[in-house]
C-alpha atoms as one frame of an Amber mdcrd trajectory, in Angstrom:
protein
   0.152  -0.096  -0.182   3.034   2.723   0.948   4.665   1.930  -2.632   1.275
   2.788  -4.071   0.749   5.880  -1.891   4.767   6.710  -2.742   3.901   6.165
  -6.751   0.827   8.158  -6.896   2.485  11.214  -4.274   5.685  11.012  -6.634
   2.993  11.407  -9.950   1.322  14.377  -8.298   4.684  16.110  -7.491   6.159
  15.517 -10.928   3.246  17.178 -12.801   3.609  20.095 -10.004   6.870  20.206
 -11.016   6.354  20.020 -14.618   3.803  23.110 -14.060   6.899  24.823 -13.199
   9.283  23.175 -15.669   7.882  25.578 -18.220   9.491  27.998 -17.159   9.060
  31.248 -14.474   8.128  34.656 -15.421   5.893  35.993 -11.837   5.776  38.788
  -9.995   4.921  38.136  -6.402   3.961  41.342  -3.852   4.269  41.750  -0.152
   2.203  44.841   0.830   4.466  47.521  -1.582   7.489  45.482  -2.235   7.628
  43.139  -5.115   9.869  40.493  -6.125   9.827  39.924 -10.368  11.125  35.774
 -10.502  12.501  34.757 -13.824  13.782  31.658 -14.557  13.829  29.417 -17.666
  13.838  25.732 -15.655  14.813  24.275 -19.221  17.769  22.108 -17.956  19.384
  20.615 -14.996  21.297  24.090 -13.974  19.562  27.247 -14.399  19.540  31.077
 -13.782  17.549  32.113 -11.198  16.908  36.034 -11.683  14.903  37.816  -8.817
  14.292  41.876  -9.708  13.099  43.746  -6.236  10.760  46.725  -6.471   9.655
  49.263  -3.620  13.088  48.862  -1.773  15.040  51.774  -0.817  18.166  49.852
  -2.880  16.772  47.705  -5.557  18.352  45.107  -6.597  18.705  42.472  -9.296
  19.978  39.035  -8.110  21.150  36.198 -10.434  21.880  32.452  -8.832  22.725
  29.736 -10.854  20.587  26.933  -9.275  21.545  23.048  -9.203  18.221  22.148
 -11.049  14.642  23.818 -11.235  12.229  25.895  -9.451   9.586  24.219  -7.815
   8.197  26.367  -5.768   8.042  29.936  -4.286   6.613  31.674  -1.572   6.461
  35.361  -0.120   6.080  35.507   3.844   7.507  37.418   6.567   8.439  34.777
   8.945  10.212  37.038  11.592   7.305  39.169  11.417   9.438  42.605  11.104
   7.439  43.760   8.667   9.764  43.481   5.616   9.094  39.657   3.713  11.490
  37.301   2.683  11.549  35.385  -0.757  11.759  31.583  -0.784  12.756  29.812
  -3.499  12.653  25.967  -3.518  14.755  24.449  -6.184  14.706  20.628  -6.959
  17.348  19.182  -8.446  17.582  16.799 -11.832  17.980  13.163 -11.420  15.674
  10.355  -9.473  16.716  11.491  -6.219  14.963  15.169  -6.995  17.368  16.714
  -3.736  15.719  19.921  -2.601  17.255  23.005  -1.880  16.743  26.833  -0.962
  17.385  29.917  -2.429  16.189  32.577   0.032  16.402  36.529   0.597  15.194
  38.916   3.347  14.775  42.293   2.816  15.817  44.403   5.628  13.941  47.459
   7.059  12.244  47.940   3.578  15.579  48.888   2.098  17.392  46.456   0.891
  18.180  42.558   0.638  20.448  40.251   2.172  20.810  36.138   2.042  19.035
  34.076   4.227  21.324  30.732   5.158  20.048  27.139   5.642  22.246  24.757
   7.237  23.636  21.523   5.233  21.541  18.798   5.954  24.170  16.791   5.932
  25.409  18.713   8.879  22.805  17.165  11.225  24.066  13.349  11.004  21.246
  11.763  13.050  17.918  13.683  10.619  20.323  13.196   7.815  20.703   9.265
   8.386  17.460   8.437   6.541  17.237  11.142   3.779  17.713  10.693   0.027
  16.476  13.488  -1.191  12.268  14.172  -2.619  12.155  17.333  -0.462   8.935
  19.516  -0.077   9.398  22.983   1.181   6.507  25.082   2.699   5.720  28.430
   4.772   3.891  27.635   7.616   2.605  30.570   9.811   6.278  31.817  11.105
   7.879  28.449  10.165   9.649  27.486   6.947   8.959  23.729   6.494  11.225
  20.576   4.812   9.573  17.577   4.586  10.978  14.734   2.995  10.300  10.391
   3.282  12.520   8.546   5.156  14.449   5.823   3.981  15.138   2.616   6.047
  18.256   0.292   5.135  17.376  -1.454   1.583  15.100   0.815   0.593  15.223
   1.789  -3.264  15.049   5.445  -4.330  11.251   4.634  -5.365  10.302   2.929
  -2.047  10.780   4.595   0.990   9.282   2.476   4.275  10.307   4.948   6.698
   7.660   7.447   6.837   8.132  11.195   6.632  10.404  13.733   8.841   9.357
  17.170   9.078  12.335  19.760   9.603  10.739  23.174  11.245  12.745  26.341
  10.722  12.390  29.618  12.109  14.433  32.669  10.892  17.051  34.325  12.613
  19.109  37.081  13.166  22.682  35.705  13.088  26.036  37.624  13.326  26.561
  38.616   9.643  23.080  37.279   7.920  19.824  35.981   8.196  19.949  32.044
   9.346  17.002  29.343   9.201  17.535  27.979  12.690  15.739  24.534  13.434
  13.440  24.373  16.090  11.385  21.170  15.687  11.699  17.675  13.562   8.844
  15.731  13.669   8.263  11.711  12.549   5.365   9.946  10.650   5.594   6.460
  10.443   2.900   6.557   7.180   3.515   8.397   4.335   1.280  11.963   4.352
   0.060  12.775   0.867   0.537  16.368  -0.466  -0.639  19.352   1.121
């Protein structure tokens, strides 16, 4: 049953990814600040461009990403009345490994990068990881969710349930940091949100 559910979820994710695979050219607005995001999503390595408007110092950010854009959210996780933009990236290949490109608006003036620690630096958390990440924003948290693999599981048949990581946005010494605040595990595979 889990295998059929995983295949169904994988098909839904593929359809969702295909919607983005056609390319991104969209404007996201939070109050009077806008982010114009473009990405061709036409190869395994792509160029992501974010152009801001409404800041004291508007900017054009260009970044090479390993994969395609699979989602974008604008939020204010730290409740400072200045938004952040979170761009979710899914790598090519059977692992569909997730990564994040994120920027925070500083007092409605400029942008700075948001740092997300590599999953591999959390030894216990990453031990069951083989990709297939999903990112989302829920209230004041960034959520990273992925299936857990037991020893012997193939890449398309995870049997360990779902691990969900919850992060909050905090001011670091030199930049914004997504700090891990909670880890939840569910025995059964969850359906897409």
